[in-house]
N, C-alpha and C positions, 0 to 999 in steps of 0.2 A: 504493500500500500504506500502511496506517495506521502511524503512528510512535508508539511508546510512550514516554511521559515519566513520570518519578516526581518528585513534589515532596515531599521528606522531609528535615527536618520542615517543615510549614506553620508559619511564625513569626507573631509578634504574636497569639498565642492563649494560653490556659492549657492546658498539657499537650502531648502529643506525638502529632501526627496526620500520617499519610502519605496522599497522594492519588496514585493511578495513573490516567493518562488515555491513551487512544488518540486521536491526532489524524490526521484525514484531510482534505485540501484546506482546511486552515485552520480546521477545526472539531472539537470534541470529539465522538467517536462512541461512546465507551465509557468507563466510569469505575468505580473502586473506592475506597471510603473505608475506611481501616484505622487503628485505634487501636493504638499500639505499647506500651501499658502495661496492666497488669491491676489492677482494683479489688478489693480483698479485704476491704472493710469488713463484708460479710455474715458472714464467719467470725469476725471480731473481736467482733461483737455477740452471737453465739450464747451463751446461758446467762447473759447479764447482766440486771441490773435494767432494766426498760423506762424507768424515770424518768431514767436517765443516758444513754440512746441518743442524745439530741440533742447531748450534749457530744461524743460520738465522731463523729457524722455530719458535724458542722461541719468536721472535719479532712479530709473528702473533698477539699476544695479550699481554697486560700488566698484565693480571690476570692469564691466562692459560699458563704460560711460561713453567713450569716444564713438563707439560703433552706432549707438542709438542717435547720437547727435548727427552723424553723417547721414544715416538713413532718413532722419526726419527732415533735414534741409533739402535733401534730394527729392523727397515726396512732394514738398510744397513747390519746389522748382519745377518738377514734372507737371504738376497741376497747372502752373502758370506758363509753361513752355519757356521757362527762363534759362538762358545760357549763363555759364560761369566763366570768368576770365581764366586764361591759361595759368597765370601765376597762382590763382586760388586753387585750381585743380592740383597743381604740383605740390603746394603746401599741404593741402588735404591728403594727398597721396603719401607724403612723407610722414604725416601723423598716423595715417592708417597703417603704413608699413612698420613704423617703429613700435606702435602699440601692439601689432600682431606678433612681432618678434618677442617683445616682453612677455606677452601672454603665453606663447608657445614654450618659452624657456621655463616659466613658472609652472606650467602644467606638467611638463615631464618631470622636472627635478623635485618640485615641492608639493605637487598634488598627487602624482601617480607612481613615481619611481619606487616608492616604498612598498608598492604592491608586488614588486619583483626583486627588490634589493633587501637582503637581510642585514640590517645595520649592525646588529649585535654580533653576527658572524664575522664582521670586519675586524673584531678584536683578535681573532685567530690568525689573521693574515701576516705574512712576512713582507714588510715594506720594501725590502730589496727585490723580492720576486715581483711585487706589484709594480715597481718602477720599471723593471725589465719588460714586463707585459705591456705597460703603457707605451714604452718606446717602440714596441712592435706595431702598435695600433695607430700612433699619431705622433707628429712632431711637436705637440703642445709643450711649451717650455716649463710649465708649472706642474709637471708630473714627476719631479725628482724625489729621490729617496728621503731627503730631509723634510720636504714639505709633506709627503705622505706620512712620515713618522709623526710629525706634529699633529696632523689630523687624527691619527690613531690615538695619540696621547690625550687629545681633547675628548675623544669618545670614551676612553678609559675613565677619565675624570667624571664624566656624566654618569656612567654605569656604576662606578664605585660609590657615587653619592646616593644611589638608590632612586634617582630621578633622571629619566632619559630626556627630559626637556622637550625639544622639538621632535624627538624621535620616540616619544611615548606612545602607547596604545597601538603598536604595530603587531602584526602576527608573526613575531620572531620565532624561528624554529618550526614554522608551519611546513608540513610535508610537501606542499606545492612550491616552496622556495628551494631553488637548486643551483644558485650561482656559487662558484668557489669563493672562499674567503678573500682572495686577492682581488677578484672582480668587485666584490661587495665593498672593499676598502676604497678602490678606485672610484666607484660610483658615489660613495659617501663623501669623498674628497671633492668631487665635482659638484655635489649638492651644495656644499658650502661656497665654492667658487661662483656658482650660478647666482647666488644671492647678490653678488657684486655686479655681475654683468647684466642682470635684469634691471638693476638700478641705473646703470649707465645708459641703457637705451631708453629708459623711461625719462631721463633728463632731456633727451631730444624732444619727446612729446611735450614736456613742460615748457621748454623754450619756445617752441612753435605755437603751442596752444595756450600759453600764459599760465597754466597750471595743469596738474593732473593728480588724481582723477578729476573729472568734470572740467574739460577744457572750456575756455572762455572766448575763443577767437572766431567761432563760426558765425555765419549770418546767411539767411536766405538770399542767395545771389552771389556768394563768395566767402571771403574771410575778412576779418577785421585787422589783419596785419598790414599796416601801411608800409610801403617801400619808398625810401627816399635816401639815396646815397649821401646826401648832405646832412642828414639828421641822425644823431646817435639814439634818438628815442623811437626809431622805427626798426624794421627788420633789416639789419645791416649785413654786409659781407662778413664782418667779424663774428656776428652771431651764427651765421650760416656755416662758417668754418668751424666754430665750436660744435655745432650739430654734427658736422662731418667727422670730427674726432671721435665722437661716441659711436657713430655708425661703423667706422673702421675698426675700432677696438672690439666691438661685439661680433664683427664678422669673423675674426680669428676664432673666437669661442664657438660660434655656430659650426664652422667647418671642421675644426680640429678637436672639439670636445662633444658638443651636443649630437652632431651627426654620427660620430664614432661610437658614443655611448649607446645610442638607440640601436645602432647596427649590432653592437656586441651583445646587448641584452636580447635583441630580436633573434640572433643566431642561437643563443643558449636556451631560448624558449621557443625554438622553431616549431615545436608541436602546437603552439598557440596560433599558428597560421591556419589551423584547421578548425578553430573555434571562433564564434562571435560575428560571423558575417551578417546574419539577420536579413534585413531589408536590403536588396541589391538594386533597387531603382534609386539612382543618385541624382541629386539636384545641386547645382552651384550656379552662381551668376558671375558675369564678367565684372572686372573692377580695375582700378588704377587708370581712369580716363586720360586720354591723350589729346582730346580736343575740347572745345568749349560746350559742345552739345551732347556729349556722352554717346558718341557713335563709334569711337575707336578706343580700344582698351589695351593696356599692357598685358593683362591677364584674361584669357578667354574663359567662358563659362557656358553651361548648358545642361541639358537633361539626358541621362544615360539609363534607359530601362534595362533591367536584367544585367547590369554591369558590362554590357556589350559595346565596345567602342564603335562597332559598325552601325549601331543604332543611335549614336550620339547626335543630338539636335542642338545646335548652337543658339544661345541667346545673344543677340547682336547689338542691342542698344538699350539705353535707359527707358525706351518707350516700346520695347518689343512685346507684341501681343502673345507670343509663346508663353511668356511669364505672366503678363498682365491679365490674361483671360483664364488661366488654368490653375490658379491657387484658390482653394476653398478650405473652410474649417467646419468640422462637425462637433456637436456637443452631445451626441448620443450617450457617451460615457463620461461626460464632464459635468461638474456641479454648477450648471447654468440652467436657467428656466427654458424648457422646451426640448425639442429634438429636431434639429435642423442641420442642413449641410449648405453653407452659404459662402458666397464671395465676400472678402473682407469689407468691401464698400457697403454691403447690405447687412452686415452683422449688427447684433446688439450684444451687450455684455451685462446680463442681469443674473447675479449670483443666486443659486438655490441649492443649499447644502443638504445632502442626505448622508446616511451612514455609508461606509465602504461596502459597495455591492459588487461582488465578483462579476456578475452578469449584467449589472446596471451601471450606475454612475459611481466613479471611484477616484476622481482626480480633479484638481482645479485647472489643469491644462486642457485646452481644446485639442482636437485631433486634426492637424492639417492634412491635405492631400493635394497631389499634383496629377492632373488628368484622371482624377477619381481614385488614386491609389496612394498609400503612404510612400514617402520618399526619405532616404537617409541624406542628411547634409553634414558638412564638416570638412576638415582638411582632406580626408580620403576622397570624398566626392569631388572636391576641388582639384586635387592632383590627378585623379582619373580623367576628369574633363579636360584639363589643360594638356595632359599627355595625349588624349585622343585628338585634340585640336592641333597637335604637332608643335606645341610650345617648347622651344629649344631649351631654355633654362630648366624647365620641369623635367624634360627627358634626360638632361645631363645630370641633374642632382638625383633623380630617381635611379638612374643607371649606377651612379656612384654608391648610393645607399645599398642597392642589391649586390653590387660587387663586394662591398665591405662585409655585408652579412655572410655571403658565401665564402669569403676569405677566412673569416672567423670560424665558420663551420669546418672548413678544411683544416685549420689549425687544431681543432679539437678531434680530428680524425673521423668526423661524421661524413657520410656520403649524401646526406640530405642537401638539397639546394632549393633556394627560395626564388620564385619568379614574381613578376608584376602581379599576377593573380593572387599571390599570397598576401598582398596588402589588404585584401578584402577579408579582414579578420580582426580579432582583438589586438594582437600585437602589431598588426599591419597599420592600424590607425595611428599608432605612435610613430611608425616609420614615415607615414604620409605627412604627419604634422611636422616632423623634422625636415622633410624635403620641402614642404611649403615655407618653412622658416628660412631656409637657404635661398629659396626663390624670392621671398620678400626682401631679403637683404640685397640681392642683386638688383632688385627693382628700385629700392630707395637710393642706392648708389647712383643708378642711372638718372632717377628723377631729381636728385639733388643737383646733378650737373645740368639737367634740362632747365631747372629753375634759375640757376646762376647764369646760364647762357641767355635765357630770355630776358633777365634783368639787364644783362650786358648789352642787349640790343636796344635798350631804352624803354622797354615796356614795364611800367610800374603799376599797372592796373590790377586791383584785387577784388573789385566789387561791382556788380550791376544791381541797381535798385529795383526791387520788385514792385509791380503794380497789380492791385487786386480789383478786377472788374466786378460789376454787379452780376447777380445770378449765381449759378452753381458751377464749380469746377471739381474734377476728381483727379487724383494723382497717386502714384506709388513711387517709393524710392527704395532701391535695394542696395545692399552692400555685402560683399563676401567677408564676413566677420571671422575672427579666429575660430569660433565654434561652428561656422557655416553660414548658410544663406539667411540673411536678415532682411525683412521688408517691413516698411511702414506704409499705411494706406490712409489717405485723407480725403474727406469730402468737405469742401469749403463753400459756404453760402454767404454772399454779400460781405466777404472779407472776414468771416468768423468760421471757426471749426464746427461743422455740423456732426461729423462722425470721424473717429480716429481709431485705427486698429494696428496692433503690432503683431506680426507673425515672425517669431524669433527662432534661432537655431534650436534651442532646447524645447521649443514647442514642437517643432518637426520631429526631433529625436526622442523626447521624453513623453510624447503624447500617449494617451490611452488608446484602446482599440478604436478603429474607424467606424463610420456609419455602416460599413459592411462587415464589422466585427473582425477586421484584420488587425493583427498586433502592430503596435508602433515599433520603431527601430530598437529602442532599449529592450522591449519585451521579446521581440523576435530574435535579437542577438543572443539572448540568454538560453534559448532552447538548445539542449545538447551540451551545454557547458558542464564540465566535470565539477564535482564538489566533494572533496576528500573528507571534510568534516563539517556537517551541517551546523555545528555550534560555532565554527570559525569559517564563515563563508567567504574566504579570501578570493576565490575564483569568481564569485558573483561580483564582488567589488571591482576586480580587475577589468571585467568587461564593461561595466557601467562607467568606470573612470576613463576608459579609453575614448569615450565620447567627449570628455571634459564638460560634465554637466554644469549648467548655470541656471538653477531653478529660480533664482531671484529675477532673472529676465523673463521667465514665463509666468511667475506669480508674485503676489505681494501678501503680506501678513494682514489678517483681519480677524477680529473677534466679534461674532454675530451678536453677542450679549453686551458689547461695548465695554468690556472689562479692560483694564490697563494690562497690556502685554509685557512691556518692559519700560524701565525708567533709566535714563542715562544721566549720570551726574558728572559735571565738569569741575575739575579741581584746579 
């Protein structure tokens, strides 16, 4: 008989997520993904000025702030058919890319690596052997014996104190953990280094966006970064050179540490390329616009049903009907009033809570669909789309990733080899995210130069003023965010917001069953997952973490009895 387990909350994510699983003979046979908080941003925006929506939508989440700002201004610009100056596009692209790099580094090292790395095992490692192994894998200069020994001593101090600090509450010694002590030490060493490099690239976001999180420089029609070579109070060449310094420094870490670590972990857990595929209809959108109208992009996107590159359908512009007409959301299994399947422009958001019902309503997240079916979004979908579209940087970095994985497998004596198809898996999502991170870095290096060159030609424009006509306009804005396809949908009437809906990456992936009772991506990916110990469901957490959940983006907290939920005191 199947045993039911509940993992609530899933930790090391943003927001509150509950996963229910039925386990039979050591494998997951059924699953439910339930968000335990409600997002009410749609009601907050009703009746407001569309030019200020981006300020509010950033507050959906404390992590994914920039991405909601971008999608919001793009939605209003789309409704008004408003073009954006080239300088503004390049500045936005630099912020998008730097934010994405920061997010991907944090996700692997600080949110999910501990699902694969046994930190306590690192105490058994020989730092000399670890240094020799590191030299075989990468030319990174900070993998020397002394630095590794220092990391191990720090870890010993933590363990001997009886408090593991940032490494507390892990499944140390779990039978599903199988990295050698030396690899565990190397990964722990890089965990600590990653704290510094994610901080460096986030400085670039802060310089361009005025602060982070919650950037302040956006505007419907462009950005609020004035450019004037004669004034030190504007975006000067000196500031741009400072931004470039951080871009260059983090590039070395991505290529010589992050990419290599993911490949090494992926090789040693190559069996996990057979688990976690789930929904294999993939959706991504183009991004990093190269023109003022959003018709040419650095990064391609599109829809790939069945994971088949031959079936890839490109999305070509910010106004493409392939995307605009094929997104719908269902509330059959979500805690909202009614039972409908609607386009975002036609939706309403009226909460109606019931108890958790296996065959009824069980989540605050709606269930999105594309062409009537669930779709998986995220770096895996993005990398597969760009690869299918022939994007050279994606093909180059994906090729390097697979080559490194297979080289590590050969070093271990394994005859297993991993191909591009192996990315459609739990461990493959991590590999795809690292590939995307390297692609983002190449892109911001290029777009930094495009911005500097455009300024050098005497173009200082960063803003086109919006004009709101009488009557009703509809628009949508999309962005390929770190967690996948994000879209905002707005209906404007007489210059005010009539309706606003956000269809976010974690709505696509964490959503409950569809109107046709098809499992959402989290749920589908768990079917067939091994679970060695139902009391310590590490394997369940591994697969869910591989999507990088951000439930705060999909829901917000509410108490239907109006009780105080939390009180924050400032000292």
